[in-house]
C-alpha positions in Angstrom: 113.3 155.7 115.7 111.8 152.2 116.0 111.9 150.9 112.5 113.0 147.6 110.9 116.4 148.9 109.6 117.4 150.0 113.2 116.2 146.7 114.6 118.5 144.8 112.2 121.5 146.8 113.4 121.3 145.3 116.9 123.9 142.5 117.1 121.8 139.8 118.8 119.1 140.4 116.1 121.6 140.2 113.2 123.1 137.0 114.7 119.7 135.4 115.4 118.6 135.9 111.8 121.8 134.4 110.5 121.3 131.3 112.7 117.8 130.9 111.2 118.4 131.6 107.5 122.1 132.0 106.9 124.1 135.0 105.8 121.4 136.1 103.2 118.7 136.4 105.8 119.4 139.8 107.4 119.9 141.5 104.0 116.7 139.8 102.7 114.7 141.1 105.6 116.2 144.6 105.3 114.7 144.8 101.8 111.3 143.8 103.0 109.2 147.0 103.3 105.5 146.1 103.2 104.3 143.3 100.9 106.6 141.7 98.4 107.1 138.6 96.3 110.1 136.4 96.2 110.8 137.5 92.6 110.9 141.1 93.7 113.5 140.3 96.4 115.5 138.3 93.8 115.6 141.3 91.5 117.3 143.5 94.1 119.7 141.0 95.7 123.1 140.0 94.4 123.2 138.2 91.1 124.7 135.0 92.7 121.7 134.6 95.0 119.4 132.0 93.5 115.6 132.3 93.6 115.5 128.9 95.3 117.8 130.2 98.0 115.5 133.1 98.7 112.5 130.8 98.9 114.5 128.6 101.3 115.1 131.5 103.6 111.5 132.6 103.4 110.4 129.1 104.2 112.6 129.1 107.4 111.3 132.5 108.4 107.7 131.2 107.9 108.4 128.2 110.1 109.4 130.6 112.9 106.3 132.8 112.3 108.5 135.7 111.2 107.3 135.7 107.6 103.7 135.3 106.5 102.3 134.9 103.0 99.1 135.2 101.0 98.5 133.2 97.9 96.6 134.5 94.9 95.9 132.9 91.5 95.8 134.7 88.2 92.5 133.8 86.6 93.9 134.0 83.0 97.2 132.0 83.4 96.3 129.9 86.4 99.6 130.7 88.0 99.9 131.4 91.7 101.7 134.3 93.3 102.9 134.3 96.9 103.0 137.7 98.5 105.1 137.9 101.6 105.3 140.1 104.7 107.7 140.2 107.6 106.5 140.4 111.2 109.3 142.3 113.1 107.4 142.0 116.4 107.8 138.2 116.1 111.6 138.7 115.8 111.6 140.6 119.1 109.4 138.1 120.8 111.6 135.1 119.9 114.9 136.8 120.7 113.6 138.1 124.1 112.5 134.6 125.0 115.8 132.9 124.0 118.0 135.5 125.7 116.0 135.6 128.9 116.6 131.9 129.1 120.3 132.4 128.4 120.4 135.0 131.2 118.9 132.5 133.7 121.6 130.0 132.7 124.4 132.5 133.1 123.1 133.6 136.5 123.1 130.0 137.7 126.6 129.5 136.5 127.7 132.8 138.1 126.1 131.7 141.4 128.1 128.5 141.3 131.3 130.3 140.5 130.8 132.6 143.4 129.8 130.0 145.9 132.1 127.1 145.1 135.8 126.5 145.0 137.0 124.8 141.8 140.0 122.6 141.2 141.9 121.6 138.1 145.1 119.9 137.2 148.0 121.6 135.3 147.0 119.8 132.1 143.7 121.7 132.1 141.6 118.5 132.3 138.1 118.6 133.7 137.5 121.4 136.2 135.5 120.3 139.2 134.2 121.8 142.5 135.7 120.9 145.9 133.2 118.2 146.8 133.9 116.2 143.7 137.7 116.9 143.6 137.9 115.6 147.2 136.4 112.3 146.2 139.4 111.8 143.9 141.8 112.9 146.7 142.5 115.9 144.5 144.1 113.7 141.9 142.9 114.3 138.3 140.8 111.3 137.2 142.1 111.7 133.7 145.8 112.2 134.0 146.4 111.5 137.8 148.1 114.9 138.3 147.6 116.9 141.5 144.7 119.3 141.3 145.0 122.9 142.5 142.4 125.6 143.2 141.6 127.7 140.2 141.3 131.5 140.0 137.9 132.2 138.6 138.0 136.0 139.1 138.1 136.7 135.4 135.4 134.1 134.6 133.1 135.7 137.2 133.8 139.1 135.7 133.1 137.8 132.2 129.8 136.2 133.3 128.7 139.5 134.9 129.6 141.4 131.8 127.7 138.9 129.5 124.6 139.1 131.7 124.8 143.0 131.7 125.3 143.2 127.9 122.5 140.7 127.1 120.1 142.6 129.3 121.0 145.8 127.7 120.4 144.4 124.2 117.1 142.9 125.3 116.1 146.3 126.7 117.2 147.9 123.4 115.0 145.6 121.2 112.0 145.9 123.6 111.2 149.3 122.0 110.5 147.4 118.8 108.0 145.0 120.2 105.0 147.0 118.8 106.6 147.4 115.4 104.2 146.2 112.8 104.6 145.6 109.0 103.2 148.3 106.8 100.6 146.0 105.3 99.3 143.1 107.4 98.9 139.7 105.8 96.9 137.0 107.6 99.0 134.3 109.2 98.4 131.0 107.3 96.4 128.4 109.2 98.1 125.3 110.5 96.8 123.3 107.6 98.5 125.6 105.0 100.7 123.8 102.6 104.4 123.9 103.3 106.7 126.1 101.2 109.0 124.0 99.0 112.4 125.7 99.2 114.0 123.8 96.3 111.4 124.4 93.6 108.4 126.6 92.7 105.6 125.9 95.1 103.3 123.3 93.5 100.4 121.5 95.1 99.7 117.9 94.3 96.8 118.9 92.1 98.9 121.3 90.2 101.6 118.7 89.6 98.9 116.4 88.2 97.5 119.0 85.8 100.9 120.5 84.9 99.8 124.0 86.0 102.8 126.2 86.5 103.2 128.8 89.2 104.5 132.3 89.0 
């Protein structure tokens, strides 16, 4: 079943979110079902997770286009509330793009390993193809030891497995590319104010008037 919880179980998705927002990020997203406020997430996360930390993660997700928000103001108190939503399809889009580029790099490296003979000294200094090693008369330019051909059989095997596994995971997440949040929130315009991850979000006007935010 293509839902957010299953998407987060895929290793490359989990690791990608940690890279963006740290260890808290995957769990935070797993709690995001429909619209929510940062305070609501704070109430269900561990006690040692500060509200400022949650806002920091949301800010990083917003920067990547994964999290969107809508700001509303209470007419009586003047306080602002930020209601957030997660775009799982954006997660799939970003990961697919990144790992397709990685596959291209792995394929180029694999092609080189299959088409060139590499040399290296016993001290494991820089490894280099035949053409470059011959320029040094097969003497290591770092330690002057004799260079010998290297067995790259295992490296070729590892590269093939990496490419295969990455393609498999991309194929696995592709079924989530049409996964939408339960309640859509408009993406903020480019002129939308940035989210301050260290304090409650306050505009310059609000700072001047002393108006507090929710």
